[in-house]
C-alpha positions as CSV (number, residue, x, y, z in Angstrom):
1,M,0.1,-0.1,-0.1
2,D,1.3,3.6,-0.6
3,K,2.0,6.4,1.9
4,E,-1.3,8.3,0.8
5,L,-3.4,5.0,1.4
6,E,-2.1,4.4,4.7
7,H,-2.4,8.0,5.8
8,S,-6.3,8.0,4.6
9,F,-6.8,4.6,6.4
10,V,-5.2,5.7,9.9
11,T,-7.0,9.3,9.9
12,K,-10.4,7.5,9.2
13,L,-9.7,4.7,11.9
14,E,-8.6,7.6,14.4
15,K,-11.7,9.3,13.5
16,N,-14.1,6.5,13.8
17,Q,-12.3,4.2,16.4
18,N,-15.2,4.9,19.0
19,I,-16.9,2.3,16.6
20,V,-14.8,-0.4,17.2
21,H,-14.6,0.2,20.8
22,K,-18.3,-0.1,21.2
23,V,-18.4,-3.2,19.3
24,C,-15.6,-4.6,21.6
25,R,-17.6,-3.7,24.6
26,L,-20.4,-5.7,23.3
27,Y,-18.8,-8.9,22.7
28,T,-15.8,-9.0,25.2
29,S,-15.7,-9.1,29.1
30,T,-12.2,-8.4,30.1
31,P,-9.8,-5.5,29.2
32,D,-7.6,-8.1,27.3
33,E,-10.1,-9.4,25.1
34,H,-11.3,-6.1,24.5
35,N,-7.8,-5.0,22.9
36,D,-7.5,-8.2,21.2
37,L,-10.6,-7.9,19.4
38,F,-9.7,-4.2,18.5
39,Q,-6.6,-5.0,17.2
40,E,-8.3,-8.2,15.2
41,I,-10.8,-5.5,13.9
42,A,-8.2,-3.1,12.9
43,I,-6.2,-5.7,10.9
44,Q,-9.4,-6.7,9.1
45,L,-10.3,-3.0,8.1
46,W,-6.5,-2.6,7.1
47,K,-6.8,-5.7,5.0
48,A,-10.0,-4.7,3.4
49,Y,-9.4,-1.1,3.0
50,P,-7.7,-1.3,-0.2
51,K,-11.2,-2.7,-1.5
52,F,-13.4,0.0,0.4
53,R,-14.8,1.4,-2.9
54,G,-16.7,4.1,-1.1
55,E,-20.1,3.2,-2.2
56,A,-21.3,3.3,1.4
57,K,-19.8,5.7,3.9
58,F,-17.0,4.8,5.5
59,S,-18.6,4.4,9.1
60,T,-21.3,2.2,7.5
61,W,-18.6,-0.3,6.1
62,M,-16.7,-0.2,9.4
63,Y,-19.7,-1.2,11.4
64,R,-20.0,-4.2,9.0
65,V,-16.5,-5.4,9.0
66,A,-16.3,-4.7,13.0
67,L,-19.4,-6.5,13.6
68,N,-18.6,-9.5,11.4
69,T,-15.3,-10.0,13.1
70,A,-16.4,-9.9,16.3
71,I,-19.1,-12.2,15.4
72,T,-16.8,-14.6,13.7
73,L,-14.1,-14.5,16.9
74,Y,-16.5,-14.0,19.8
75,R,-19.4,-16.4,20.2
76,K,-20.3,-16.6,24.0
77,S,-23.4,-16.2,26.2
78,K,-23.5,-14.6,29.6
79,N,-25.6,-15.3,32.7
80,S,-28.6,-12.8,33.1
81,I,-28.3,-10.0,35.4
82,P,-31.5,-8.1,36.3
83,T,-32.6,-4.7,36.6
84,Q,-35.7,-2.7,36.7
85,N,-35.2,0.1,34.4
86,Y,-35.1,-1.5,30.9
87,E,-36.3,1.6,29.0
88,N,-34.4,4.2,30.7
89,V,-30.9,2.5,30.7
90,L,-31.5,1.3,27.0
91,N,-32.0,5.1,26.3
92,N,-29.0,6.1,28.6
93,L,-26.6,3.7,26.7
94,R,-26.5,6.6,24.1
95,A,-25.3,9.2,26.4
96,K,-21.3,9.8,26.9
97,E,-21.2,10.2,30.4
98,Y,-22.9,8.6,33.3
99,N,-23.2,9.2,37.1
100,D,-22.6,6.2,39.4
101,E,-26.1,4.6,39.4
102,E,-26.3,5.2,35.6
103,E,-23.0,3.7,34.7
104,Q,-24.3,0.3,36.9
105,Q,-27.3,0.3,34.9
106,V,-25.6,0.5,31.9
107,K,-23.2,-2.4,32.9
108,L,-26.3,-4.3,33.7
109,M,-27.5,-3.6,30.2
110,Y,-24.5,-4.8,28.6
111,D,-24.3,-7.4,30.5
112,A,-28.1,-8.4,29.2
113,I,-27.3,-7.4,25.6
114,K,-24.3,-10.1,25.9
115,Q,-26.8,-12.9,26.5
116,L,-28.4,-11.8,22.9
117,S,-27.5,-13.7,19.7
118,D,-24.7,-12.5,17.5
119,V,-26.9,-10.9,15.0
120,E,-29.1,-9.3,17.8
121,K,-26.1,-7.6,19.2
122,A,-25.0,-6.2,16.1
123,L,-28.7,-4.7,15.5
124,I,-28.9,-3.5,19.1
125,F,-25.6,-2.0,18.8
126,L,-26.7,0.2,15.6
127,Y,-29.9,0.8,17.0
128,L,-28.1,2.5,20.0
129,E,-25.9,4.4,17.7
130,D,-29.2,5.8,16.3
131,K,-28.8,4.3,13.3
132,N,-31.9,4.5,11.0
133,Y,-33.5,1.3,9.8
134,K,-32.1,1.6,6.5
135,E,-28.6,2.2,7.7
136,I,-29.4,-0.8,9.7
137,S,-30.7,-2.9,7.1
138,D,-27.8,-1.8,4.5
139,T,-25.0,-2.6,7.3
140,L,-26.5,-5.9,8.4
141,G,-27.6,-6.9,4.6
142,I,-31.4,-7.6,5.7
143,T,-34.7,-5.4,4.6
144,E,-35.9,-2.7,6.6
145,V,-38.7,-4.8,7.5
146,N,-36.9,-7.4,8.8
147,A,-34.9,-5.1,10.8
148,R,-37.7,-3.4,12.6
149,V,-39.3,-6.9,13.4
150,K,-36.1,-8.1,14.6
151,M,-35.6,-4.8,16.8
152,N,-38.9,-5.3,18.4
153,R,-38.2,-9.1,19.3
154,I,-34.9,-7.9,20.7
155,K,-36.7,-5.3,23.2
156,S,-39.1,-8.0,24.2
157,K,-36.3,-10.3,24.9
158,L,-34.1,-7.6,26.9
159,R,-37.3,-6.9,28.8
160,T,-37.3,-10.6,29.7
161,I,-33.8,-10.8,30.5
162,L,-33.8,-7.6,32.5
163,K,-37.2,-8.6,34.9
164,P,-36.3,-9.1,38.2
């Protein structure tokens, strides 16, 4: 790869690295696993970058590569942890900073999300990133209707997992 392509990739990765960190948080349990997955996603992005044609936004393409890499490498299920504030916590996951109580609720929600199937995790992640159903469907390669139906089922599933 030439220096210009390399610089372009590094700049875009640095600008969008939070996407990768959020994917890592959903699919890992420890800092070491998080770092390993981040590195693996960065490697896969680097390998695929020369083929990136710009037909989709870079961030959409990055989501797809990151989620596919995470799904491939980390297929695990976790024990459920109950909480009562399902809707508030789900909405708070979008926040940038949390107080102590919110931080605990966010942790419980992430633990619940980790119990979902790999595709469900990917869908809820994109939903929490405020992606519309068109963007979700483009990223995951499913129809908009299918994305909406799956999202409703995921919300119901999370309510069940989080029920005290």
